[in-house]
C-alpha positions in Angstrom: -11.2 -11.4 36.6 -13.6 -13.8 38.3 -16.5 -15.4 36.4 -18.8 -14.5 39.3 -18.1 -10.8 38.6 -18.1 -11.0 34.8 -20.8 -8.8 33.2 -22.7 -10.9 30.6 -24.9 -13.9 31.1 -24.3 -17.3 29.7 -27.1 -19.8 29.0 -27.8 -23.1 27.4 -30.7 -22.4 25.0 -29.9 -21.5 21.4 -31.7 -18.2 20.6 -34.4 -18.7 18.0 -33.3 -15.8 15.8 -29.7 -16.9 15.5 -29.3 -18.6 12.1 -25.5 -19.4 12.2 -23.4 -20.9 15.0 -21.1 -18.0 15.7 -24.1 -15.7 16.3 -25.8 -18.2 18.6 -22.6 -18.9 20.6 -21.6 -15.3 21.0 -25.1 -14.5 22.3 -25.2 -17.6 24.6 -21.6 -16.9 25.8 -22.3 -13.3 27.0 -20.3 -11.7 24.3 -22.9 -9.5 22.7 -26.5 -8.3 23.1 -29.1 -7.3 20.5 -30.0 -3.6 20.6 -31.8 -3.1 17.2 -31.8 -4.4 13.7 -28.2 -4.9 12.8 -27.0 -3.1 16.0 -25.3 -4.8 19.0 -23.6 -3.9 22.2 -20.4 -5.7 23.2 -20.0 -7.2 26.6 -16.5 -7.2 28.3 -15.6 -10.6 26.9 -16.1 -9.5 23.2 -14.5 -6.1 23.9 -11.4 -7.9 25.0 -11.4 -9.9 21.7 -11.9 -6.9 19.5 -9.4 -4.9 21.4 -6.8 -7.6 20.7 -7.7 -7.6 17.1 -7.4 -3.8 17.0 -3.9 -4.0 18.6 -2.8 -6.6 16.0 -4.0 -4.2 13.3 -2.3 -1.2 14.8 1.0 -3.0 15.0 0.9 -4.0 11.4 -0.3 -0.6 10.2 2.4 1.1 12.2 5.0 -1.4 10.8 4.2 -0.2 7.2 4.5 3.5 8.3 0.8 4.1 8.9 -0.1 7.0 11.2 -3.3 6.7 13.2 -5.9 9.5 13.0 -9.6 9.8 13.8 -12.2 11.1 11.5 -15.7 12.4 12.5 -18.7 10.1 12.5 -20.9 13.0 11.3 -19.8 14.9 8.2 -21.4 17.8 6.4 -23.0 16.8 3.2 -20.8 19.2 1.3 -17.9 16.8 1.6 -19.8 14.1 -0.1 -21.2 16.5 -2.7 -17.6 17.3 -3.6 -16.9 13.7 -4.4 -20.2 13.2 -6.1 -21.2 10.4 -3.7 -23.9 12.3 -1.8 -26.3 11.6 -4.7 -24.8 8.4 -6.2 -24.7 6.3 -3.1 -28.0 4.7 -2.2 -30.0 4.3 1.0 -27.0 2.8 2.8 -25.8 6.3 3.4 -27.8 8.0 6.3 -28.6 11.6 5.4 -30.1 14.0 7.9 -30.4 17.7 8.8 -29.1 19.3 12.0 -31.1 21.9 14.0 -29.9 24.7 11.7 -31.2 22.8 8.6 -27.8 21.9 7.2 -27.4 18.6 5.5 -25.2 16.0 7.1 -24.3 12.3 6.7 -23.3 9.5 9.1 -19.9 8.1 8.0 -20.2 4.7 6.4 -16.7 5.1 4.8 -14.2 8.0 5.0 -12.5 8.6 1.7 -13.9 12.2 1.7 -12.8 12.8 5.2 -9.3 11.5 4.5 -8.8 13.8 1.5 -10.3 16.7 3.5 -7.8 16.1 6.4 -4.6 16.2 4.3 -5.3 18.3 1.1 -3.8 21.4 2.7 -0.9 19.6 4.4 0.2 17.6 1.3 0.5 20.4 -1.3 4.2 19.6 -2.0 5.7 16.5 -3.4 8.1 16.4 -0.4 5.2 15.2 1.8 4.7 12.0 -0.1 4.1 9.1 0.2 2.2 8.7 3.4 -0.6 6.6 4.9 -3.2 7.5 7.5 -5.6 5.1 9.3 -8.3 5.0 11.9 -10.3 2.5 13.9 -13.7 3.7 14.8 -17.5 3.1 14.6 -19.4 3.5 11.4 -23.0 3.3 10.3 -24.2 1.7 7.0 -28.0 1.3 6.7 -27.8 -2.3 5.4 -31.1 -3.5 3.8 -30.7 -7.0 5.2 -28.6 -7.3 8.3 -27.9 -10.9 9.2 -25.8 -13.4 11.0 -25.1 -11.4 14.1 -22.0 -9.2 13.7 -21.1 -10.6 10.3 -23.5 -8.2 8.5 -24.6 -5.3 10.7 -25.5 -1.6 10.4 -23.3 -0.2 13.1 -19.8 -1.6 13.2 -16.1 -0.9 14.1 -13.9 -0.6 11.1 -10.2 0.0 10.5 -9.9 2.0 7.3 -6.6 3.3 5.9 -5.8 5.6 3.1 -2.4 6.0 1.3 -1.4 8.9 -0.9 1.3 8.7 -3.7 2.8 10.8 -6.4 2.8 8.0 -9.0 1.0 4.8 -9.9 4.3 3.0 -9.6 4.6 4.1 -6.0 1.1 3.0 -5.2 1.7 -0.4 -6.8 4.7 -0.9 -4.5 2.8 0.2 -1.4 -0.3 -1.8 -2.4 1.9 -5.0 -2.3 3.3 -4.0 1.1 -0.3 -3.6 2.5 -1.2 -6.9 0.8 1.4 -8.6 2.9 0.5 -6.7 6.0 -3.1 -7.9 5.7 -1.9 -11.5 5.3 0.0 -11.0 8.5 -3.0 -9.5 10.4 -5.2 -12.5 9.6 -2.4 -15.0 10.3 -1.7 -13.3 13.7 -5.4 -13.4 14.5 -5.3 -17.1 14.1 -7.1 -17.5 10.7 -4.3 -18.3 8.2 -7.0 -19.9 6.0 -8.2 -16.5 4.9 -7.6 -16.2 1.1 -7.4 -13.2 -1.2 -9.6 -12.9 -4.2 -9.9 -10.5 -7.1 -13.0 -8.3 -6.5 -15.1 -5.5 -7.9 -14.4 -2.0 -6.5 -18.1 -1.1 -6.2 -19.0 2.2 -4.7 -15.4 2.8 -3.7 -14.3 3.2 -7.3 -10.8 2.4 -8.6 -9.5 -0.3 -10.9 -7.5 -2.8 -8.8 -9.0 -4.4 -5.7 -8.8 -7.5 -3.6 -11.0 -9.0 -0.9 -9.8 -11.2 2.0 -12.2 -14.1 2.3 -12.7 -16.7 5.1 -14.1 -19.7 3.4 -17.1 -21.1 5.2 -20.4 -22.7 4.1 -22.4 -19.9 5.9 -20.6 -17.1 4.0 -22.8 -14.8 1.9 -20.3 -14.2 -0.8 -19.7 -16.6 -3.7 -16.0 -17.2 -4.4 -14.7 -18.7 -7.6 -11.6 -20.8 -7.2 -9.7 -22.9 -9.7 -8.7 -26.3 -8.4 -5.8 -26.5 -10.9 -4.1 -23.2 -10.4 -4.0 -20.2 -8.1 -6.9 -18.3 -9.7 -9.4 -16.8 -7.1 -12.1 -14.2 -7.6 -15.2 -12.9 -6.1 -18.2 -13.9 -8.2 -18.9 -10.3 -9.0 -15.5 -10.0 -10.7 -14.9 -13.5 -12.0 -14.2 -13.6 -15.7 -16.6 -16.0 -17.6 -15.1 -17.9 -20.5 -17.3 -20.1 -22.7 -16.5 -22.4 -25.6 -19.7 -23.3 -27.4 -20.4 -26.2 -29.7 -21.3 -24.2 -32.8 -23.8 -26.7 -34.2 -25.4 -26.3 -37.6 -26.7 -23.1 -39.0 -30.4 -23.1 -39.8 -32.8 -20.8 -41.6 -34.3 -18.1 -39.4 -38.0 -18.7 -38.8 -40.6 -17.1 -36.4 -42.7 -19.8 -34.6 -45.8 -19.3 -32.5 -45.1 -20.4 -28.9 -48.3 -19.8 -27.0 -47.9 -19.4 -23.2 -44.2 -20.1 -23.4 -42.7 -17.2 -21.3 -39.8 -19.1 -19.7 -36.7 -20.7 -21.2 -37.8 -24.1 -19.9 -41.2 -23.8 -21.4 -39.9 -22.6 -24.8 -37.2 -25.3 -25.0 -39.8 -28.0 -24.1 -42.2 -26.7 -26.7 -39.6 -26.6 -29.4 -37.8 -29.7 -28.3 -34.5 -27.7 -28.2 -31.6 -27.6 -25.8 -31.3 -24.8 -23.2 -27.6 -24.5 -24.2 -28.8 -23.1 -27.6 -31.3 -20.7 -26.2 -31.1 -17.0 -25.5 -32.5 -15.7 -22.2 -33.5 -12.1 -21.7 -33.2 -10.4 -18.3 -34.6 -6.9 -18.1 -33.5 -3.9 -16.0 -34.1 -0.2 -16.0 -31.6 2.7 -15.4 -32.2 4.5 -12.2 -31.6 7.8 -13.8 -34.4 7.7 -16.5 -36.0 4.2 -16.3 -34.7 3.4 -19.8 -34.9 -0.4 -20.4 -31.6 -2.4 -20.4 -31.8 -6.0 -21.6 -29.1 -8.5 -20.8 -29.1 -11.5 -23.2 -27.3 -14.7 -21.8 -27.3 -18.3 -22.8 -30.3 -20.0 -21.3 -28.4 -21.9 -18.6 -26.5 -18.9 -17.3 -27.5 -16.1 -14.9 -26.8 -12.4 -15.2 -24.0 -10.9 -13.1 -25.6 -7.6 -12.1 -22.3 -6.0 -11.0 -20.7 -6.7 -14.4 -23.8 -5.3 -16.2 -23.9 -2.2 -14.0 -20.2 -1.5 -14.7 -20.8 -1.8 -18.5 -24.0 0.3 -18.4 -22.0 2.9 -16.4 -24.8 3.7 -13.8 -27.1 2.2 -11.3 -29.8 -0.2 -12.6 -32.8 -2.0 -11.0 -35.1 -4.9 -12.0 -37.5 -3.7 -14.6 -41.3 -3.5 -14.3 -42.8 -4.1 -17.8 -46.4 -3.0 -18.6 -48.5 -3.6 -21.7 -47.8 -0.1 -22.9 -44.0 -0.6 -22.9 -41.9 -1.4 -26.0 -40.9 -4.8 -24.7 -43.0 -8.0 -24.9 -42.4 -9.6 -21.5 -41.5 -13.3 -22.0 -40.8 -12.9 -25.7 -37.8 -10.5 -25.8 -34.9 -11.3 -28.2 -32.0 -9.4 -29.8 -33.3 -9.6 -33.4 -35.6 -6.7 -34.4 -35.0 -5.3 -30.9 -36.9 -2.0 -30.2 -34.9 1.2 -30.6 -36.3 2.7 -27.4 -34.3 0.2 -25.3 -30.7 -1.0 -25.2 -29.3 -4.5 -25.0 -26.1 -6.4 -24.3 -25.0 -9.8 -25.6 -23.1 -12.1 -23.2 -20.1 -14.0 -24.4 -22.0 -17.2 -23.6 -23.9 -16.7 -26.8 -20.9 -16.3 -29.0 -20.3 -18.9 -31.7 -23.7 -20.7 -31.6 -24.9 -21.2 -35.1 -28.6 -21.7 -34.3 -30.3 -20.0 -31.3 -33.8 -20.0 -30.0 -34.7 -16.4 -28.9 -37.7 -14.2 -28.3 -39.3 -12.6 -31.4 -40.3 -9.3 -29.6 -43.8 -10.2 -30.4 -46.4 -11.6 -27.9 -46.6 -15.4 -28.3 -43.7 -15.9 -30.7 -40.0 -17.0 -30.7 -37.3 -17.2 -33.4 -35.7 -20.5 -34.2 -32.4 -20.6 -36.1 -31.2 -17.2 -35.0 -27.5 -16.7 -35.9 -26.3 -13.6 -34.2 -23.2 -13.0 -36.5 -25.4 -13.5 -39.5 -28.7 -11.8 -38.5 -27.5 -8.8 -36.5 -25.8 -5.9 -38.2 -23.1 -5.8 -35.5 -23.0 -8.5 -32.9 -20.6 -7.5 -30.1 -20.3 -9.4 -26.9 -19.6 -8.5 -23.3 -18.9 -10.6 -20.1 -22.1 -10.1 -18.2 -22.9 -13.6 -16.8 -22.0 -15.3 -13.6 -19.4 -18.1 -13.7 -20.7 -21.6 -13.4 -19.3 -24.6 -11.5 -16.9 -26.4 -13.8 -16.4 -23.3 -15.9 -13.2 -22.5 -17.8 -10.5 -20.9 -15.7 -9.3 -17.6 -17.3 -5.9 -18.3 -15.9 -5.0 -21.9 -16.8 -7.8 -22.5 -19.4 -9.0 -25.7 -17.8 -12.7 -26.5 -17.0 -11.9 -26.5 -13.3 -13.7 -23.6 -11.6 -15.3 -24.3 -8.3 -17.8 -22.0 -6.4 -17.5 -21.8 -2.7 -18.9 -19.6 0.1 -17.0 -17.1 2.1 -17.2 -14.1 4.5 -15.4 -10.9 3.5 -13.1 -9.9 6.4 -11.1 -7.3 4.6 -10.5 -5.4 1.4 -7.9 -3.3 -0.4 -8.5 -1.0 -3.3 -6.4 1.1 -5.7 -8.5 4.2 -5.9 -6.3 6.2 -8.2 -7.3 9.9 -8.5 -11.1 9.3 -8.2 -11.3 11.3 -4.9 -8.4 13.7 -5.2 -9.6 14.9 -8.6 -13.3 15.3 -7.5 -12.2 17.1 -4.3 -9.4 19.1 -6.0 -6.5 17.9 -3.9 -3.3 18.7 -5.7 0.4 18.8 -5.0 3.3 20.7 -6.7 6.1 18.6 -8.1 9.8 19.5 -8.2 9.3 21.4 -11.5 6.4 23.5 -10.1 3.7 21.6 -11.9 0.4 20.6 -10.2 -0.7 17.0 -10.1 -3.5 14.9 -8.4 -2.1 12.3 -5.9 -3.2 8.7 -6.4 -4.8 6.9 -3.5 -5.0 3.4 -2.0 -7.7 2.3 0.5 -7.5 -0.6 3.0 -10.3 -1.8 5.2 -11.0 -4.4 7.9 -14.2 -4.9 9.9 -13.1 -5.6 13.5 -16.4 -7.0 14.8 -17.0 -9.0 11.6 -13.5 -10.5 11.9 -14.2 -11.5 15.5 -17.5 -13.2 14.5 -15.8 -14.9 11.5 -13.1 -16.3 13.6 -15.7 -17.7 16.0 -17.5 -19.2 12.9 -14.3 -20.8 11.7 -13.1 -22.0 15.2 -15.9 -23.5 17.3 -17.5 -26.7 18.3 -21.0 -27.5 19.5 -20.2 -26.2 23.0 -18.7 -22.8 22.2 -15.9 -20.7 20.6 -12.4 -22.2 20.3 -10.6 -18.8 20.3 -7.0 -18.6 19.0 -4.8 -17.6 21.9 -3.7 -14.4 20.2 -7.3 -12.9 20.4 -8.9 -15.0 23.2 -10.6 -12.9 25.8 -8.5 -14.7 28.4 -5.6 -17.0 27.8 -6.3 -19.3 30.8 -9.4 -20.2 32.8 -8.9 -21.7 36.3 -11.9 -23.8 37.4 -12.1 -24.4 41.1 -14.4 -27.4 41.7 -15.6 -27.4 45.3 -14.5 -24.0 46.4 -15.8 -24.9 49.8 -12.9 -27.4 50.1 -10.0 -25.5 51.7 -7.1 -27.3 49.9 -8.8 -27.0 46.5 -9.6 -23.3 46.9 -6.1 -22.6 48.2 -4.5 -24.3 45.2 -6.8 -22.6 42.7 -6.3 -19.2 44.4 -2.5 -19.6 44.3 -2.5 -20.5 40.6 -4.8 -17.6 39.8 -2.6 -15.1 41.6 0.8 -16.4 40.4 -0.3 -16.6 36.8 -1.6 -13.0 36.9 1.6 -11.8 38.5 3.5 -13.4 35.6 1.4 -11.3 33.1 -0.8 -14.1 31.9 -4.5 -13.2 31.3 -6.6 -15.4 33.6 -10.3 -15.7 34.3 -11.1 -17.6 37.5 -14.3 -19.5 38.2 -14.7 -20.1 42.0 -18.5 -20.2 42.1 -20.4 -22.8 44.1 -22.0 -24.4 41.1 -22.1 -27.9 39.6 -19.1 -29.0 37.6 -21.3 -29.4 34.5 -22.4 -25.7 34.7 -18.8 -24.5 35.3 -17.5 -26.5 32.3 -20.3 -25.4 30.1 -19.6 -21.7 30.9 -15.9 -22.3 30.3 -16.6 -23.8 26.9 -18.7 -20.7 26.0 -16.0 -18.3 27.2 -13.5 -20.3 25.1 -10.2 -19.6 26.9 -7.5 -21.8 25.1 -6.1 -23.3 28.3 -8.1 -24.6 31.2 -6.8 -25.5 34.6 -9.1 -27.7 36.8 -8.5 -27.9 40.5 -10.6 -30.5 42.3 -10.4 -32.6 45.5 -10.0 -35.8 43.4 -7.1 -34.5 41.4 -5.4 -33.0 44.5 -5.4 -36.5 46.1 -2.8 -37.2 43.5 -1.1 -33.9 44.1 -2.1 -32.6 40.7 -4.3 -30.4 38.7 -5.8 -31.2 35.3 -4.7 -29.0 32.4 -6.5 -29.1 29.1 -6.8 -27.1 25.9 -10.1 -25.9 24.6 -9.6 -27.8 21.3 -9.0 -31.0 23.4 -5.6 -31.6 21.9 -4.0 -31.6 25.4 -5.3 -33.2 28.6 -2.8 -34.0 31.3 -2.6 -34.3 35.1 0.3 -32.1 36.2 1.8 -32.0 39.7 0.7 -28.8 41.4 4.3 -27.6 41.9 4.9 -27.9 38.1 1.6 -26.6 37.0 2.6 -23.0 36.5 5.6 -23.8 34.4 3.5 -26.3 32.3 0.9 -23.6 31.7 3.6 -21.1 30.6 5.2 -23.7 28.2 1.7 -24.6 26.8 0.9 -20.9 26.3 4.2 -20.4 24.5 3.5 -23.4 22.2 0.1 -22.0 21.3 1.5 -18.6 20.4 4.4 -20.3 18.5 1.8 -22.3 16.5 0.2 -19.1 15.4 3.5 -17.4 14.7 4.5 -20.3 12.5 1.9 -19.3 10.0 2.9 -15.6 10.0 4.9 -14.8 6.8 7.8 -12.4 6.8 7.8 -9.2 4.8 9.5 -9.6 1.5 
């Protein structure tokens, strides 16, 4: 491939709408083009990157006995009605009618399609276990697409589904896939990806992990213990709090005019926020019933935890004067019967609490939950804080970092096989529901995340295993016969040896040529110029600037091969073996 013929323009200016570096560089480098909100086209350079990622995924999925299939993008609504998700999933699922008036959906995930594909095939225990996977386009109507291909609406996804006759068998295979995913990210050149415990969300199931690439621009909060191996997504991180009990006081109702926030109440009463009770109000989507989460004043509610405890979808409440709640003055004592509430573990053990009195303009002081409530039970519904107690080692050593989710794995259990009536007959003639696992990787998101993790101010620094081209040959002064002849010869001989080369022989200034080469990001660069050839050499560098040497022309091809081998070997050194 010659740069002169490469479809996709490269330019210097940073696009105004690109918030993060990877988005800006992939647009500037001619990798992608905006089509619509959260929708992009891939130019040839990015397609080469994503194709290599797909091939790494295929090899690892095939290595764990995966079988590639392809599900439809459009599915009849009846499939999703079987699982119950047609109604339960929100606006992310695109629903539409075809010309005959039948309801359909655009695939955003394919659990239903997977069960539908194999439920007639797998009616005997002799067919198990097995895993099927696909790599295809999906559409999820994200409310807030951002950061280029890191959060989009249309995307390419690898999703896999395994089927088993026992939980024990699923546990074993889950560990196999856990290792396969580690190998995929290691082979893609991002061994720094970590695994964290996560919430299963709309997928369902009990055990789940996310693969996170730590980066300051990530949109997910990751909880990590600096003292042990504990790692969790914020949504699933267990919050442990040890309170200083203090001294019990008599309960008294105090007028607190215009004090509707924790800060205002504590300032008015000259009390500490650590002994205050904050009310955060939601409503159930099903019937708009109020749900109040009470947390210690310095904590925030974890809506995912609360949603899981409530058992259904909730939304931020709108409170009017006619409602049973007094906005700004809500507390757990004398709580109205029309609503329901939950106490967070951060309130446990405090002898004297400041809380709303459920009466406009008043708060309680000296509230003791164990003493003053008939039955005070606690649940973990708050977000973990920096410096919080690790649930694994018990030390106050939790740190909160940012990350991009590049993959996830779930143990789905029988959630879908039961709802869609997929059964098999065992050796004794009894019917059972198979248990499922689910394993996903966003291909485009992974490519963008790798660019985010490996770039400098000039462009991507692609790992050689997924780089669009392994070598870029730059011919400075293609009008010089010797220079052009040397560059042409290297280009042709490297290609004949099976090395992926992109060749820039345009009549442009060296600065423009090098700028474009930086934006393309090939790991190895070969520069042929009249000045170097006076010494009978070409300059060979690496994109990360770790190597820069003048190499005799007759030894250049062998040097490039050796350097290519070393770059691949460096990646392979991080790839763990299957246990």
